[in-house]
C-alpha positions as CSV (number, residue, x, y, z in Angstrom):
1,M,-40.7,-49.2,44.4
2,N,-43.1,-51.9,44.2
3,I,-46.1,-53.1,42.3
4,N,-48.6,-51.8,44.7
5,E,-46.8,-48.6,44.9
6,V,-46.5,-48.1,41.1
7,R,-50.5,-49.0,41.0
8,G,-51.8,-46.6,43.8
9,K,-49.4,-43.8,41.9
10,F,-50.7,-44.6,38.5
11,N,-53.6,-42.7,38.0
12,E,-52.1,-39.6,39.9
13,L,-48.7,-39.6,37.9
14,K,-50.2,-40.7,34.1
15,G,-50.2,-37.0,32.7
16,D,-46.7,-36.9,33.9
17,F,-45.5,-40.5,32.5
18,K,-47.4,-39.8,29.1
19,K,-45.2,-36.5,29.2
20,K,-42.0,-38.9,29.8
21,W,-42.7,-41.6,27.3
22,G,-44.6,-39.4,24.4
23,E,-44.2,-42.3,22.2
24,L,-46.9,-44.6,24.4
25,T,-50.1,-44.6,22.8
26,G,-53.2,-44.3,24.2
27,D,-53.8,-48.0,23.9
28,D,-50.4,-48.5,25.3
29,W,-51.6,-46.8,28.6
30,K,-54.5,-49.4,28.9
31,Q,-52.5,-52.4,28.7
32,V,-50.8,-50.9,31.2
33,S,-53.2,-49.8,33.8
34,G,-51.2,-49.7,36.5
35,S,-48.6,-52.8,36.2
36,K,-45.1,-52.7,36.2
37,D,-44.2,-55.2,34.2
38,K,-46.4,-54.0,31.4
39,L,-45.3,-51.0,31.4
40,L,-41.4,-52.7,31.5
41,G,-42.1,-54.5,28.6
42,I,-44.1,-52.0,26.7
43,L,-40.8,-49.3,27.3
44,Q,-38.3,-52.3,26.1
45,Q,-40.8,-52.8,23.1
46,K,-41.0,-49.2,21.8
47,Y,-37.6,-47.4,23.3
48,G,-35.5,-50.6,22.4
49,R,-34.7,-50.4,26.0
50,T,-33.1,-53.2,28.4
51,K,-35.2,-54.8,30.9
52,E,-32.7,-53.3,33.5
53,Q,-32.5,-50.1,31.5
54,A,-36.5,-49.6,31.9
55,Q,-36.4,-50.7,35.4
56,R,-33.9,-48.3,36.3
57,E,-35.5,-45.3,34.1
58,I,-39.1,-46.2,36.1
59,D,-37.6,-46.1,39.5
60,D,-36.0,-42.9,38.9
61,F,-38.6,-41.2,37.7
62,M,-40.9,-42.5,40.6
63,K,-37.8,-41.2,43.2
64,D,-37.9,-37.9,41.2
65,D,-41.7,-37.7,42.2
66,R,-40.8,-38.1,45.6
67,D,-38.1,-35.8,45.7
68,R,-40.1,-33.0,44.0
69,K,-43.0,-33.6,46.7
70,V,-40.5,-33.5,49.6
71,S,-39.1,-30.4,48.2
C-alpha cells in the first residue's frame, strides 16, 4: 500500500487503527495524521518493532481491511 492510500484511508480507519494499536495516544495520532512513515516510527518507538515488522503489521492490517470489504 502506498502513502496516498494510507492518507486516504486514515480518517476512515482511524477507529480501527486505535483498536489495533491501543497504546497510541491522541497526541500520537495527531503526529501521524495520515503519514505512514510517522506511524512506522511511532510503532517502532511505542511497541519496540523493527521498521520491517511495523511495515508488515501496517500492510497486513490494510490487507485485512480490504479483504473484509470484499467479503
